[in-house]
BAMI-433826 format. One record per residue: residue number from 1; residue in one letter; x, z, y of N, C-alpha, C in turn. Coordinates in pm, whole numbers, plus 50000, padded with zeros to 5 digits. Example, Ala and Ser with C-alpha at 12.3 -4.5 7.8 and 13.67 -1.06 7.14 Angstrom:
<pts>
> resi/resn/neast/nup/nnorth/caeast/caup/canorth/ceast/cup/cnorth
> 1/A/51319/50780/49431/51230/50780/49550/51320/50780/49670
> 2/S/51285/50708/49775/51367/50714/49894/51290/50787/50003
</pts>
This chain:
<pts>
> resi/resn/neast/nup/nnorth/caeast/caup/canorth/ceast/cup/cnorth
> 1/M/92768/78391/18031/92777/78406/18175/92901/78486/18209
> 2/R/92973/78445/18311/93099/78507/18338/93096/78594/18460
> 3/R/92996/78576/18548/92992/78650/18672/92902/78772/18663
> 4/I/92939/78861/18573/92856/78979/18551/92935/79105/18585
> 5/L/92876/79191/18665/92926/79325/18692/93061/79329/18761
> 6/P/93085/79250/18867/93214/79260/18932/93240/79397/18990
> 7/V/93135/79465/19042/93154/79598/19098/93191/79697/18990
> 8/L/93122/79689/18876/93149/79781/18765/93289/79757/18712
> 9/L/93329/79631/18694/93462/79599/18644/93567/79647/18739
> 10/L/93543/79631/18869/93640/79672/18968/93658/79824/18967
> 11/S/93551/79897/18947/93562/80043/18943/93648/80088/18824
> 12/I/93641/80010/18713/93725/80040/18599/93870/80010/18630
> 13/A/93892/79897/18698/94029/79856/18729/94098/79952/18825
> 14/L/94021/80016/18912/94081/80106/19008/94130/80236/18946
> 15/G/94108/80250/18818/94165/80364/18744/94302/80332/18692
> 16/F/94362/80227/18746/94489/80167/18700/94599/80267/18679
> 17/L/94617/80359/18774/94728/80453/18768/94683/80593/18735
> 18/A/94559/80610/18699/94505/80743/18670/94577/80802/18549
> 19/T/94604/80932/18551/94672/80998/18440/94577/81080/18356
> 20/A/94453/81093/18401/94354/81168/18324/94225/81094/18327
> 21/T/94148/81108/18222/94016/81041/18216/93909/81144/18243
> 22/S/93808/81102/18316/93697/81192/18349/93603/81200/18229
> 23/A/93531/81311/18220/93434/81329/18113/93322/81227/18125
> 24/Q/93279/81174/18013/93171/81076/18016/93038/81144/18030
> 25/T/92950/81085/18110/92817/81140/18128/92717/81034/18089
> 26/S/92606/81078/18039/92503/80984/17999/92437/80924/18121
> 27/E/92405/80796/18117/92343/80728/18229/92215/80660/18182
> 28/P/92118/80650/18270/91991/80589/18230/92007/80439/18207
> 29/V/91933/80389/18117/91933/80245/18091/91789/80195/18104
> 30/A/91779/80064/18111/91647/80006/18125/91560/80046/18004
> 31/P/91438/80091/18032/91349/80131/17921/91325/80012/17828
> 32/K/91325/80042/17698/91304/79936/17600/91156/79916/17573
> 33/K/91117/79792/17574/90980/79758/17542/90969/79738/17390
> 34/K/90854/79774/17333/90835/79756/17191/90849/79611/17151
> 35/T/90804/79520/17239/90809/79377/17207/90951/79326/17198
> 36/E/91047/79392/17265/91184/79346/17265/91248/79357/17126
> 37/K/91200/79448/17043/91257/79469/16911/91239/79347/16823
> 38/K/91148/79259/16857/91124/79139/16777/91225/79029/16809
> 39/H/91301/79051/16912/91392/78944/16958/91538/78979/16932
> 40/K/91618/78874/16921/91762/78889/16906/91826/78886/17044
> 41/M/91941/78947/17054/92012/78949/17182/92061/78810/17222
> 42/T/92063/78719/17126/92106/78581/17154/91990/78490/17189
> 43/D/91868/78547/17196/91752/78467/17231/91756/78428/17378
> 44/T/91685/78322/17413/91685/78269/17550/91576/78332/17635
> 45/V/91616/78396/17746/91522/78457/17840/91484/78357/17947
> 46/G/91572/78261/17971/91543/78160/18074/91650/78053/18075
> 47/V/91624/77948/18152/91718/77837/18165/91723/77794/18312
> 48/V/91844/77781/18367/91860/77740/18505/91949/77616/18509
> 49/N/91890/77505/18552/91961/77378/18559/92036/77347/18428
> 50/G/91969/77377/18317/92026/77348/18187/92112/77459/18130
> 51/Q/92141/77562/18208/92224/77674/18158/92136/77786/18108
> 52/V/92163/77826/17983/92079/77926/17916/92115/78067/17963
> 53/I/92012/78149/17979/92028/78292/18004/91992/78366/17879
> 54/L/92088/78433/17820/92064/78507/17696/92003/78644/17726
> 55/L/91925/78694/17631/91867/78828/17645/91978/78931/17666
> 56/Y/92089/78915/17596/92201/79007/17607/92251/79016/17752
> 57/D/92270/78900/17816/92321/78896/17951/92221/78952/18051
> 58/Y/92096/78914/18034/91993/78958/18129/91974/79110/18118
> 59/R/91967/79162/17998/91949/79306/17980/92069/79382/18034
> 60/G/92187/79323/18022/92307/79387/18075/92300/79405/18225
> 61/I/92259/79298/18294/92249/79304/18439/92139/79403/18480
> 62/L/92026/79398/18411/91915/79489/18441/91956/79635/18424
> 63/S/92021/79663/18311/92064/79803/18284/92163/79851/18386
> 64/D/92254/79766/18426/92355/79809/18522/92297/79829/18662
> 65/M/92195/79753/18696/92129/79777/18823/92063/79915/18825
> 66/I/92003/79951/18713/91938/80080/18703/92042/80192/18706
> 67/R/92154/80173/18637/92261/80273/18640/92313/80293/18782
> 68/Q/92334/80181/18853/92385/80190/18988/92284/80262/19078
> 69/A/92156/80234/19059/92053/80302/19137/92054/80452/19108
> 70/A/92079/80489/18982/92086/80630/18947/92205/80697/19014
> 71/R/92317/80625/19020/92435/80679/19087/92412/80694/19237
> 72/D/92329/80605/19292/92295/80611/19434/92176/80701/19465
> 73/S/92128/80769/19361/92014/80859/19372/91884/80789/19402
> 74/A/91877/80659/19379/91752/80586/19401/91655/80611/19285
> 75/V/91712/80647/19169/91631/80682/19052/91648/80831/19029
> 76/K/91540/80905/19040/91547/81050/19029/91540/81096/18883
> 77/N/91636/81183/18847/91639/81242/18714/91646/81139/18603
> 78/G/91696/81021/18634/91709/80917/18532/91579/80854/18490
> 79/A/91468/80887/18559/91339/80836/18522/91300/80717/18611
> 80/V/91270/80603/18550/91233/80483/18623/91082/80467/18619
> 81/T/91020/80461/18736/90876/80443/18743/90842/80298/18712
> 82/P/90717/80271/18673/90675/80132/18647/90700/80040/18766
> 83/A/90672/80090/18885/90695/80008/19005/90841/79977/19025
> 84/Q/90926/80078/19001/91070/80056/19013/91120/79959/18910
> 85/L/91069/79971/18786/91112/79881/18680/91079/79736/18716
> 86/T/90960/79715/18772/90922/79580/18815/91020/79528/18918
> 87/D/91057/79612/19013/91153/79571/19116/91289/79539/19054
> 88/F/91334/79621/18961/91463/79598/18895/91460/79469/18812
> 89/V/91349/79448/18742/91335/79328/18658/91347/79203/18745
> 90/N/91280/79203/18858/91283/79087/18948/91419/79073/19015
> 91/A/91479/79184/19053/91609/79179/19120/91716/79128/19022
> 92/A/91710/79173/18898/91804/79126/18795/91789/78978/18768
> 93/W/91663/78933/18768/91638/78789/18747/91693/78708/18863
> 94/D/91665/78751/18986/91715/78681/19104/91868/78673/19103
> 95/K/91931/78783/19070/92079/78784/19066/92131/78688/18960
> 96/T/92066/78690/18842/92111/78600/18735/92099/78456/18775
> 97/V/91985/78418/18833/91963/78281/18877/92063/78241/18985
> 98/E/92082/78331/19082/92173/78298/19193/92317/78286/19146
> 99/D/92357/78375/19053/92493/78367/19001/92518/78234/18932
> 100/I/92421/78187/18858/92436/78060/18786/92445/77945/18887
> 101/I/92360/77946/18987/92362/77839/19087/92495/77835/19160
> 102/V/92545/77954/19197/92673/77962/19267/92785/77913/19177
> 103/E/92786/77959/19052/92892/77918/18959/92888/77766/18938
> 104/Q/92771/77711/18923/92761/77565/18903/92812/77490/19026
> 105/E/92784/77541/19145/92833/77475/19267/92984/77485/19279
> 106/I/93039/77596/19239/93186/77614/19243/93253/77511/19152
> 107/Y/93198/77491/19034/93255/77391/18944/93231/77249/18996
> 108/K/93115/77228/19055/93084/77097/19111/93183/77060/19222
> 109/R/93219/77155/19304/93311/77131/19416/93457/77149/19373
> 110/K/93478/77181/19247/93613/77201/19191/93691/77311/19266
> 111/L/93620/77419/19289/93679/77535/19356/93720/77644/19258
> 112/N/93694/77622/19129/93723/77722/19029/93874/77739/19009
> 113/L/93917/77860/18979/94058/77895/18962/94086/77935/18817
> 114/S/94203/77907/18771/94249/77954/18641/94299/78097/18654
> 115/D/94316/78166/18542/94372/78301/18548/94511/78302/18609
> 116/A/94592/78202/18574/94729/78193/18626/94729/78172/18776
> 117/E/94641/78086/18827/94631/78062/18970/94584/78187/19044
> 118/T/94491/78256/18983/94438/78379/19046/94547/78486/19051
> 119/K/94621/78503/18943/94727/78606/18940/94834/78573/19044
> 120/A/94870/78445/19056/94972/78405/19154/94925/78440/19297
> 121/R/94797/78420/19325/94743/78449/19458/94735/78599/19480
> 122/I/94709/78675/19375/94707/78820/19386/94845/78871/19422
> 123/L/94948/78819/19354/95085/78864/19383/95132/78822/19521
> 124/K/95084/78706/19568/95124/78658/19699/95050/78732/19809
> 125/T/94919/78748/19793/94836/78815/19891/94748/78916/19820
> 126/P/94798/79035/19796/94720/79136/19721/94591/79174/19792
> 127/P/94483/79189/19720/94357/79236/19781/94370/79381/19825
> 128/P/94289/79424/19919/94299/79561/19973/94299/79671/19868
> 129/F/94217/79656/19764/94208/79765/19664/94340/79783/19589
> 130/L/94416/79673/19570/94546/79685/19506/94650/79738/19601
> 131/V/94645/79697/19726/94735/79749/19826/94722/79902/19833
> 132/Q/94599/79949/19831/94574/80092/19836/94628/80162/19711
> 133/Q/94609/80100/19595/94653/80161/19470/94805/80173/19462
> 134/F/94875/80077/19525/95022/80075/19515/95088/80109/19647
> 135/T/95026/80193/19725/95086/80247/19846/95133/80390/19816
> 136/D/95261/80416/19845/95317/80547/19807/95275/80654/19907
> 137/S/95327/80775/19883/95287/80892/19965/95334/80880/20108
> 138/M/95433/80792/20133/95481/80772/20271/95403/80662/20342
> 139/G/95301/80605/20273/95219/80503/20336/95280/80364/20325
> 140/K/95379/80345/20239/95444/80215/20225/95393/80143/20100
> 141/F/95348/80020/20118/95301/79939/20005/95420/79894/19922
> 142/R/95405/79909/19790/95515/79875/19696/95478/79754/19611
> 143/P/95500/79633/19663/95467/79511/19585/95546/79499/19457
> 144/D/95670/79555/19456/95751/79550/19334/95690/79630/19221
> 145/V/95635/79746/19255/95569/79829/19155/95440/79764/19107
> 146/M/95368/79705/19201/95244/79635/19165/95272/79519/19068
> 147/Q/95373/79440/19100/95408/79327/19014/95451/79373/18876
> 148/Q/95528/79479/18870/95573/79533/18742/95453/79579/18659
> 149/A/95358/79647/18725/95239/79695/18654/95152/79581/18604
> 150/L/95134/79478/18686/95053/79363/18647/95115/79281/18536
> 151/N/95246/79286/18526/95316/79207/18423/95346/79288/18297
> 152/D/95314/79415/18299/95340/79501/18183/95237/79472/18072
> 153/P/95282/79430/17953/95190/79398/17843/95097/79515/17808
> 154/L/95140/79636/17833/95059/79752/17802/94934/79759/17892
> 155/N/94941/79688/18003/94828/79691/18098/94745/79562/18091
> 156/D/94761/79485/17987/94695/79353/17978/94543/79361/17999
> 157/S/94480/79460/17937/94334/79468/17949/94289/79497/18090
> 158/I/94363/79588/18157/94328/79621/18297/94362/79504/18389
> 159/T/94475/79440/18363/94515/79323/18444/94412/79212/18431
> 160/H/94358/79193/18312/94257/79091/18290/94130/79122/18372
> 161/I/94093/79248/18381/93977/79287/18460/94001/79258/18608
> 162/I/94120/79298/18656/94153/79275/18796/94152/79127/18831
> 163/I/94211/79044/18742/94212/78901/18763/94069/78844/18763
> 164/S/93987/78891/18671/93849/78841/18662/93771/78873/18790
> 165/V/93787/78997/18840/93717/79036/18963/93765/78956/19082
> 166/E/93899/78944/19096/93952/78873/19212/93924/78723/19206
> 167/K/93917/78668/19083/93882/78526/19070/93743/78502/19128
> 168/I/93649/78588/19096/93512/78575/19150/93516/78584/19302
> 169/N/93587/78681/19356/93596/78696/19500/93656/78571/19567
> 170/L/93766/78522/19514/93833/78407/19573/93747/78282/19565
> 171/E/93682/78260/19452/93597/78143/19437/93475/78150/19529
> 172/H/93419/78267/19544/93305/78283/19636/93348/78260/19780
> 173/E/93466/78311/19815/93517/78290/19950/93538/78141/19977
> 174/A/93589/78069/19875/93614/77925/19892/93482/77851/19910
> 175/L/93381/77891/19832/93249/77826/19843/93186/77855/19979
> 176/L/93196/77980/20024/93143/78019/20154/93209/77936/20265
> 177/A/93339/77922/20257/93413/77845/20356/93372/77698/20356
> 178/A/93345/77644/20237/93306/77504/20225/93167/77481/20280
> 179/I/93075/77574/20257/92937/77558/20300/92923/77581/20449
> 180/A/93001/77678/20501/92989/77715/20643/93119/77683/20719
> 181/Q/93177/77566/20689/93304/77533/20749/93302/77514/20900
> 182/D/93185/77483/20954/93174/77460/21097/93121/77583/21172
> 183/V/93115/77697/21101/93063/77821/21159/93179/77916/21183
> 184/K/93177/77985/21296/93291/78072/21330/93275/78216/21288
> 185/S/93163/78278/21327/93148/78422/21299/93113/78448/21153
> 186/D/93159/78562/21101/93130/78598/20963/92980/78613/20940
> 187/E/92910/78672/21036/92766/78690/21023/92692/78557/21011
> 188/A/92735/78462/21093/92674/78330/21091/92705/78258/20959
> 189/K/92825/78282/20906/92861/78220/20778/92772/78271/20665
> 190/I/92748/78402/20665/92662/78460/20563/92522/78407/20576
> 191/T/92474/78394/20697/92339/78339/20721/92330/78196/20669
> 192/R/92432/78116/20699/92434/77977/20651/92436/77971/20498
> 193/F/92516/78059/20438/92525/78061/20292/92391/78099/20230
> 194/N/92326/78199/20285/92199/78246/20232/92090/78137/20242
> 195/L/92094/78063/20351/91998/77952/20367/92026/77843/20263
> 196/W/92153/77816/20243/92192/77718/20140/92143/77763/20002
> 197/L/92168/77890/19969/92130/77941/19838/91979/77937/19819
> 198/K/91904/77968/19923/91759/77964/19916/91710/77823/19887
> 199/K/91770/77723/19951/91732/77584/19926/91767/77541/19784
> 200/Q/91882/77588/19737/91923/77552/19601/91830/77612/19497
> 201/K/91783/77732/19523/91691/77795/19429/91557/77719/19423
> 202/L/91514/77668/19538/91389/77591/19541/91404/77459/19466
> 203/K/91523/77402/19469/91548/77273/19403/91584/77290/19256
> 204/A/91623/77407/19216/91673/77429/19081/91563/77414/18976
> 205/R/91602/77368/18859/91510/77360/18744/91518/77494/18672
> 206/I/91414/77575/18691/91416/77712/18638/91304/77731/18537
> 207/D/91342/77773/18419/91247/77804/18313/91252/77954/18288
> 208/D/91153/78027/18337/91148/78173/18329/91064/78213/18205
> 209/R/91127/78274/18107/91060/78315/17983/91052/78465/17966
> 210/R/91068/78540/18074/91075/78686/18062/90950/78750/18005
> 211/V/90833/78693/18037/90708/78753/17991/90704/78760/17838
> 212/A/90762/78663/17772/90762/78661/17626/90845/78774/17566
> 213/F/90930/78835/17650/91018/78942/17604/90968/79080/17651
> 214/G/90849/79083/17706/90791/79209/17749/90826/79249/17891
> 215/Y/90898/79159/17963/90931/79187/18103/90819/79132/18192
> 216/Y/90800/79195/18304/90691/79152/18392/90736/79156/18536
</pts>
């Protein structure tokens, strides 16, 4: 699965020009069930329209949701209650299914972008987070400095993250525009998209095997 953790990846990318690294702190992760030890991370947790969901991918999304909740103070003292865990398990599943449906529709409509196409669009129309990163102390955006940084081989790993995040954003925007092309307001477009996604979920062939892995 390729559409995992865009927010987390973006937060890493925004450290692009940082000169110091912050101290690492321990973060809560999804509680491990005893039954999970019997399974491999490459085992299948579910299948959506023929696309397999691996235990590795599903656990990654679940753990990151819990981490984000801890950062937002929704999880107190790093302790997840049984009720909260159930909510996280279901939310992670819904996100995984929806991401797959969206990705499949993007490919179906041929809206997917290559890394080269995405980078070219970034250089032509930089996203707000990059404009902010490359704006000097006088408030002037420096596209020349941004281009130099993105083309520097030393920054390849960070550039790859930025491209991956922006590719998702651009493809999602293209899909939204295609689904709600006759709608004017942004709010109405989101409503139209959510209705479309709900219908697609009802039509999708979904094989949910989470119970076999100790999830409920």
